[in-house]
C-alpha positions in Angstrom: 128.8 145.4 237.5 132.6 145.6 236.9 133.1 142.4 238.8 130.4 140.6 236.9 132.3 141.5 233.7 135.8 140.6 234.9 134.9 137.8 237.3 136.0 139.1 240.7 133.7 138.7 243.7 131.6 141.4 245.3 133.7 141.5 248.4 137.1 141.7 246.7 139.0 144.9 247.7 139.9 145.4 244.0 136.2 146.2 243.5 136.6 149.4 245.6 139.7 150.5 243.7 137.9 150.1 240.3 134.8 151.9 241.5 136.9 154.8 242.9 138.6 155.2 239.5 135.2 155.2 237.8 133.8 157.7 240.3 136.7 160.1 239.6 136.4 159.5 235.8 132.6 160.3 236.0 133.2 163.3 238.2 135.6 164.7 235.6 133.1 164.1 232.8 130.3 165.6 234.8 132.2 168.8 235.3 130.8 169.7 232.0 127.2 169.8 230.6 126.6 169.9 226.8 124.5 172.5 225.1 123.8 170.2 222.2 121.2 167.7 223.5 121.9 165.2 220.6 125.3 164.6 222.1 123.7 163.2 225.2 121.1 161.3 223.2 123.8 159.7 221.0 125.7 158.6 224.2 122.6 157.0 225.6 121.9 155.1 222.4 125.5 153.9 222.1 125.5 152.8 225.8 122.3 150.9 225.5 123.6 149.0 222.4 127.0 148.2 223.9 125.6 147.2 227.3 123.0 145.0 225.6 125.8 143.2 223.7 127.9 142.7 226.8 124.9 141.3 228.7 124.2 138.9 226.0 127.8 137.8 225.8 128.2 137.3 229.6 124.7 136.3 230.5 125.5 132.6 231.0 128.4 133.4 233.2 126.6 135.7 235.6 123.6 133.4 235.9 125.5 130.1 236.3 125.4 130.3 240.1 121.6 130.7 240.4 118.8 128.2 239.9 115.9 130.6 240.6 114.6 132.5 237.6 114.1 135.5 239.7 117.7 135.7 240.7 118.9 135.0 237.2 116.7 137.9 236.0 118.1 140.2 238.7 121.7 139.2 237.9 121.2 140.0 234.2 119.5 143.4 235.0 122.2 144.4 237.4 124.8 143.6 234.8 122.9 145.5 232.1 122.6 148.6 234.3 126.2 148.4 235.3 127.4 148.0 231.8 125.2 150.9 230.7 126.6 153.1 233.4 130.2 152.1 232.5 129.7 152.8 228.8 128.0 156.2 229.5 130.8 157.3 231.8 133.5 156.4 229.3 131.5 158.2 226.5 131.0 161.4 228.6 134.7 161.4 229.4 135.8 161.0 225.8 133.4 163.8 224.7 134.9 166.1 227.4 138.3 165.4 226.0 137.7 165.6 222.3 135.2 168.5 222.0 137.4 171.6 222.3 134.8 174.1 221.3 133.9 176.2 224.4 130.5 176.8 223.0 129.7 173.1 223.5 130.8 173.1 227.1 129.8 175.0 230.2 130.6 174.4 233.9 127.9 172.3 235.5 126.5 173.2 238.8 125.1 170.5 241.0 121.9 172.5 241.8 119.7 169.5 242.5 121.8 168.1 245.2 122.2 171.6 246.7 118.4 172.1 246.7 117.9 168.7 248.3 120.5 169.4 251.0 119.1 172.8 251.8 115.6 171.4 252.1 116.8 168.6 254.3 118.4 170.9 256.7 115.4 173.1 256.8 113.3 170.1 258.0 116.0 168.4 260.0 117.7 171.4 261.5 118.9 170.0 264.8 120.7 166.9 266.3 117.4 166.1 268.2 115.5 165.9 265.0 118.2 163.7 263.4 117.8 161.4 266.4 114.0 161.2 266.0 114.2 160.7 262.2 116.7 157.8 262.5 114.7 156.2 265.4 111.4 156.3 263.5 112.9 155.1 260.2 114.7 152.2 261.8 111.4 151.0 263.5 109.6 151.4 260.1 112.3 149.6 258.2 112.4 146.7 260.7 108.6 146.3 261.1 108.1 143.8 258.3 110.9 141.6 259.7 109.4 141.7 263.2 106.0 140.7 261.9 107.4 137.9 259.7 109.9 136.6 262.3 107.4 137.0 265.2 108.0 136.5 268.2 111.8 136.8 267.3 114.6 134.7 265.8 115.9 132.1 268.2 118.8 129.8 267.3 120.5 127.2 269.4 122.3 129.8 271.5 119.0 131.6 272.1 117.3 128.4 273.2 120.1 127.6 275.6 119.5 130.9 277.3 115.8 130.3 277.4 116.4 126.9 279.0 118.4 128.7 281.7 115.6 131.3 282.5 113.0 128.6 282.7 115.1 126.3 284.9 115.7 123.5 282.4 119.4 124.0 282.8 121.7 125.8 285.3 122.8 129.4 284.6 126.1 129.7 282.8 128.2 132.7 281.8 129.2 131.0 278.5 126.5 133.2 277.1 126.7 136.4 279.3 124.4 135.9 282.2 123.6 139.6 282.2 121.9 139.1 278.8 120.2 136.0 280.0 118.7 137.8 282.9 117.6 140.7 280.7 115.7 138.2 278.5 114.2 136.7 281.7 113.1 140.1 282.9 111.1 140.9 279.7 109.8 137.3 279.3 108.5 137.6 282.8 106.8 140.9 282.0 105.3 139.2 279.0 104.0 136.3 281.1 101.9 138.8 283.1 99.9 139.4 280.0 99.9 136.0 278.3 100.4 132.4 279.1 101.9 131.8 275.7 105.6 131.5 276.0 106.2 132.4 272.4 104.2 135.6 272.7 105.8 136.5 276.0 109.3 136.3 274.5 108.3 138.9 271.9 108.3 141.5 274.8 112.1 141.1 274.9 112.3 141.4 271.1 110.3 144.7 271.2 112.6 146.0 274.0 115.7 145.1 271.9 114.3 146.8 268.8 113.6 150.0 270.8 116.9 150.0 272.6 118.8 149.2 269.4 117.1 152.0 267.4 117.8 154.4 270.2 121.5 153.6 270.1 121.7 153.8 266.3 119.9 157.1 266.4 122.4 158.3 269.0 125.3 157.3 266.6 123.8 159.3 263.7 123.2 162.2 266.0 126.9 162.1 266.9 127.7 162.3 263.1 125.6 165.5 262.9 127.4 167.0 265.9 130.8 166.3 264.5 130.1 167.4 260.9 127.1 169.7 260.8 126.0 170.4 257.3 129.3 169.1 255.9 128.2 165.6 256.8 125.0 165.6 254.7 125.8 162.6 252.5 127.4 160.5 255.3 124.4 161.3 257.6 121.8 160.2 255.0 123.7 157.1 254.0 124.0 156.2 257.7 120.3 156.5 258.3 119.5 154.4 255.2 122.1 151.8 256.2 120.7 151.4 259.7 117.1 151.4 258.7 117.0 149.5 255.4 120.1 147.3 255.0 118.5 143.8 255.5 120.9 142.3 258.0 120.4 145.1 260.5 116.6 144.4 260.5 117.3 140.7 260.8 119.6 141.2 263.8 117.3 143.6 265.4 114.8 140.8 265.9 117.3 138.1 266.7 117.7 137.1 270.3 121.5 137.1 270.6 123.8 138.8 273.0 125.7 140.4 270.0 122.9 142.9 269.3 122.5 144.7 272.7 126.3 144.5 273.0 126.7 146.3 269.7 124.2 148.9 270.8 126.1 149.4 274.1 129.3 149.8 272.1 127.8 152.6 270.1 126.8 154.4 273.3 130.3 153.9 274.8 132.0 155.2 271.7 129.8 158.3 271.4 130.3 159.1 275.1 134.1 158.7 274.9 134.1 161.1 271.9 132.1 163.6 273.9 134.5 163.3 276.8 137.5 163.9 274.6 136.1 167.3 273.5 136.2 168.6 277.1 139.4 169.9 278.7 137.8 169.4 282.2 135.5 166.4 282.2 132.8 166.7 284.9 132.1 163.9 287.4 128.8 163.0 285.6 130.7 162.0 282.5 132.9 159.6 284.4 129.9 158.1 286.2 128.3 157.5 282.8 131.5 156.1 281.5 131.6 153.6 284.5 128.1 152.4 283.8 128.8 151.9 280.1 132.1 150.2 280.9 130.3 147.8 283.2 127.7 146.9 280.6 130.4 146.6 277.9 132.5 144.2 279.9 129.6 142.1 281.1 127.8 141.6 277.8 130.8 139.9 276.0 133.7 137.9 277.5 136.2 139.1 274.9 135.1 142.7 275.5 136.3 142.4 279.1 139.8 141.5 278.0 139.8 144.3 275.5 138.6 146.7 278.1 141.4 145.7 280.5 144.0 146.3 277.8 142.4 149.6 277.0 142.4 150.9 280.6 146.0 152.4 280.5 145.2 154.1 277.2 142.0 155.6 278.8 143.9 156.8 281.9 146.7 158.3 279.8 144.2 160.1 277.5 142.5 161.7 280.5 145.7 162.3 282.5 144.5 166.0 283.1 141.7 164.3 285.1 143.9 161.6 286.4 142.2 160.9 289.7 138.8 160.6 288.1 140.0 158.4 285.3 141.8 156.0 287.7 138.7 155.8 290.0 136.4 155.1 287.0 138.5 152.3 285.5 139.2 150.8 289.0 135.4 150.7 289.8 134.7 149.0 286.5 137.5 146.5 286.8 136.9 145.6 290.4 133.1 145.3 290.0 133.4 143.1 286.8 136.0 140.9 288.5 133.8 140.5 291.5 130.8 139.7 289.5 132.6 137.2 287.2 134.3 135.7 290.2 132.9 135.5 293.8 129.4 136.6 292.9 128.8 134.1 290.2 130.5 131.4 292.1 128.3 132.0 295.1 125.2 131.9 292.9 126.3 128.7 291.1 126.7 130.3 287.7 128.9 128.2 285.5 131.8 129.6 283.5 133.1 128.8 280.0 135.4 125.7 280.1 139.2 126.0 279.5 138.8 124.4 276.0 136.5 127.2 274.8 139.4 129.6 274.8 141.6 127.3 272.6 139.9 127.7 269.2 142.9 128.8 267.3 145.6 126.7 269.0 143.6 123.5 268.6 142.8 124.3 265.0 146.5 124.9 264.2 147.7 121.7 265.9 144.9 119.8 264.1 146.0 121.2 260.8 149.5 119.8 261.4 148.0 116.4 262.2 145.7 116.5 259.2 148.7 117.3 257.0 150.4 114.2 258.4 153.5 116.1 259.5 156.2 114.2 261.3 156.2 114.5 265.1 158.7 113.5 267.7 157.8 110.6 270.1 157.3 113.2 273.0 155.0 115.3 270.9 152.9 112.3 269.7 152.6 111.1 273.3 151.2 114.5 274.5 148.6 114.4 271.7 147.6 110.8 272.3 147.2 111.5 276.0 144.7 114.2 275.2 142.7 113.2 272.2 141.8 110.2 269.9 143.1 111.1 266.5 141.4 108.2 264.7 138.9 110.4 262.9 140.6 113.8 262.9 140.8 114.0 259.2 137.0 113.6 258.9 136.3 116.0 261.8 138.7 118.8 260.9 137.0 121.7 259.2 139.2 124.6 258.2 136.5 127.3 258.8 135.0 125.9 262.0 136.9 125.2 265.2 134.2 123.7 267.3 134.6 120.2 265.8 138.2 119.9 267.1 137.2 121.5 270.5 134.5 118.8 270.9 137.2 116.2 270.1 139.3 117.6 272.9 136.3 117.7 275.3 135.6 114.0 274.5 139.3 113.2 275.3 141.2 113.8 278.5 140.6 117.4 279.4 141.8 116.9 283.0 145.2 115.8 281.7 145.4 118.9 279.4 144.6 121.2 282.3 147.1 119.6 284.5 149.9 119.9 281.9 149.2 123.3 280.4 152.8 124.3 280.3 153.7 121.1 278.3 150.9 121.8 275.8 152.0 125.4 275.4 155.5 124.2 274.6 154.0 121.6 272.2 152.0 124.4 270.4 155.1 126.6 270.1 157.3 123.8 268.9 154.9 122.7 266.2 154.4 126.3 265.2 158.1 126.9 264.8 158.5 123.7 262.8 155.4 123.9 260.6 154.7 127.7 260.6 153.0 127.7 257.1 150.5 125.2 258.4 149.7 127.4 261.4 149.3 130.5 259.2 147.0 128.6 256.8 144.9 127.2 259.7 144.5 130.7 261.2 143.7 132.4 257.9 141.1 129.8 256.8 139.5 130.1 260.3 139.6 133.8 260.9 141.1 135.6 257.9 137.7 137.0 256.9 137.9 139.4 259.9 140.6 141.4 258.2 140.2 140.5 254.4 136.8 141.2 252.7 136.9 138.4 250.1 135.5 135.6 252.3 132.1 134.1 251.5 129.8 133.5 254.5 126.1 133.8 255.2 124.8 137.0 256.9 121.2 137.5 258.1 119.7 134.4 256.4 118.3 132.8 259.5 114.5 132.5 260.1 112.1 131.7 262.9 112.7 129.5 266.0 114.6 126.3 265.9 112.8 123.1 266.9 112.7 122.8 270.6 110.8 121.1 273.5 109.8 124.3 275.4 106.6 125.3 273.4 108.4 128.0 271.6 107.1 128.3 268.0 107.5 130.6 265.1 104.3 132.5 264.5 104.7 134.8 261.5 102.1 137.6 261.4 102.7 138.2 257.6 103.7 135.6 255.1 103.0 134.2 251.6 105.3 133.7 248.7 105.8 137.4 248.0 107.0 138.1 251.5 109.3 135.0 251.7 110.8 135.7 248.2 111.3 139.4 248.9 113.2 138.7 252.1 115.3 136.1 250.3 116.1 138.6 247.5 117.0 141.3 249.9 119.4 139.1 251.8 121.1 137.6 248.8 121.6 140.9 246.9 124.7 141.3 248.9 126.2 138.2 247.1 126.3 139.8 243.7 126.1 143.6 243.8 129.4 145.4 243.8 130.2 147.8 246.7 126.9 146.9 248.3 128.2 143.4 248.7 131.3 144.9 250.6 128.9 145.9 253.3 128.3 142.2 254.0 131.9 141.6 254.9 133.6 142.1 258.3 136.9 142.8 256.6 135.4 146.0 255.0 134.7 147.5 258.5 138.1 146.4 259.8 139.7 148.6 257.2 137.3 151.4 257.9 138.6 151.2 261.4 142.3 151.0 260.4 142.2 153.8 257.8 140.2 156.3 260.0 142.6 155.5 262.9 145.6 156.4 260.7 143.9 159.6 259.5 143.2 160.6 263.2 146.8 160.0 264.1 148.1 162.0 261.2 145.8 164.8 261.9 146.6 164.6 265.6 143.0 164.0 266.6 142.3 162.2 269.8 141.3 158.6 268.9 140.8 156.7 272.1 137.7 154.9 271.0 139.4 153.5 267.9 142.0 151.7 270.1 139.2 150.0 272.0 137.6 148.7 268.8 141.0 147.6 267.5 141.6 145.6 270.7 138.2 144.1 270.3 139.1 142.9 266.8 142.4 141.6 268.2 140.6 139.4 270.7 138.5 137.9 267.8 141.6 137.3 265.7 143.3 135.2 268.4 140.3 133.5 270.0 137.1 133.4 267.9 135.8 129.9 267.1 135.0 130.8 263.5 134.1 133.6 261.2 130.7 135.0 262.1 129.4 138.4 261.2 127.7 138.9 264.5 130.9 138.5 266.5 132.2 141.8 265.0 128.7 143.4 264.6 129.7 146.2 267.0 132.5 147.2 264.6 130.1 147.0 261.7 127.8 149.7 263.2 130.5 152.2 264.2 131.8 153.2 260.7 129.8 156.4 260.2 131.0 157.7 263.6 134.7 156.8 262.7 134.5 158.6 259.4 132.8 161.6 260.9 135.5 161.7 263.6 138.3 161.5 261.1 136.8 164.1 258.8 135.4 166.5 261.4 136.9 169.7 262.7 135.0 169.7 266.0 137.2 167.1 267.7 139.9 167.8 270.3 143.5 167.6 269.2 145.8 165.3 271.0 147.9 166.8 273.8 
């Protein structure tokens, strides 16, 4: 609500600061309850009047961005509720300051919350029950999306993988072949029961939902193990977040590599935390670590690079089990290198081309060219030998690197690969001369990974893209109510404060940074945070654009990171 009044966006970090201030103000005011009921009644009446007036004044401003009457109504109602809450908080605080008579004040006990918490722990009294509750609620919360999006959401990337498993095109590790083969496995199982390709692909979607729910439930179980009863609020919020925040349900039924990878990351983080709690780690834990490490490195290309950089940190952390740690990481590194190298080569599996790794450098050089900066004859010659710059002004998109990469692919890629050192020197020279252009190009392309106030769509995809492989969208539920409900749930993140912050990668990046700093200050072992930070680092230097799914693994880890930083059951650093 605050931002609707003062005009800042729902993903602006200032929103958090304002709400924290209001929370503290309300907490102070609520430390008292008033024996005179008319004091409360007067406050409610005043708040209704003031909030109604504010809503009327700012109504045009908050509804200007919407054409739908439903969304205009929602925006107005959100503002009214927010304004009412704000006015009531201020009123209660002023009353607590100005009424000095002790007979009108008494300390307020939060008995309702205490009763709810006690009842919750009576019913859900073990980590196992937390796991089951989370698993079941996730499947319930996702069921409408599965029925509406049946057999699953398939975009261009999904269709490329499907073409590979059906032999339309050759296998390629551009999209991890491990994930492609997993899709093939469950699609083949589906074909044993039906000749309909669309229905058969739903077998993979069901598997993904079950696996995803299992991993999320494991994450919430880890929160309980770290905090016990002290983590009641975090535990409940985590369950609600996983089961009912719309983008989680959409991703659960989307056939992308990012979803199983995010699930694997949760398992890896939970296992690493478990290992850090043991002074003598058994062989079984290192075997599990090796398996999870292999999956982690094979399901995302950038994860492999992060894992390599993380290896020395892992070995140092488990230096008391030095031999086991070295063997574990060596097995993972050698196996992944062999699979990505000789094994895939022998099987004819293609690899991502060289240009694919140049998203940021090509975008930065393109920015210099689009800004018509002066180049030396040598620099101009190198560029002309690689690309045709005739239409670069039209092709350059600040928030999308693929246009320029395609321009490079359409040029002389062989010359680029044969003169890598010269082009590296060109990139460095232009960066030194036109550093502000480089910073602006990077920020507009990838800045949203670290700063929340970036607008981009999250979870608004539907169905199966048009294709020639007999894959069609077959919604099992539908109608105007279903369609409009999904649209509302997805778009609520665009104009509800705090809730909108959950739709921004930058928010989760700062969860990671802040919890890491807390762990360092409390001298709590924080091995898993370095892996996640390295993952973010690979995105910040190589991602082709700002996409929520690329950092989805970071998005799902935040409850565990908070529990780790807050908990007392973690091992101190040696």
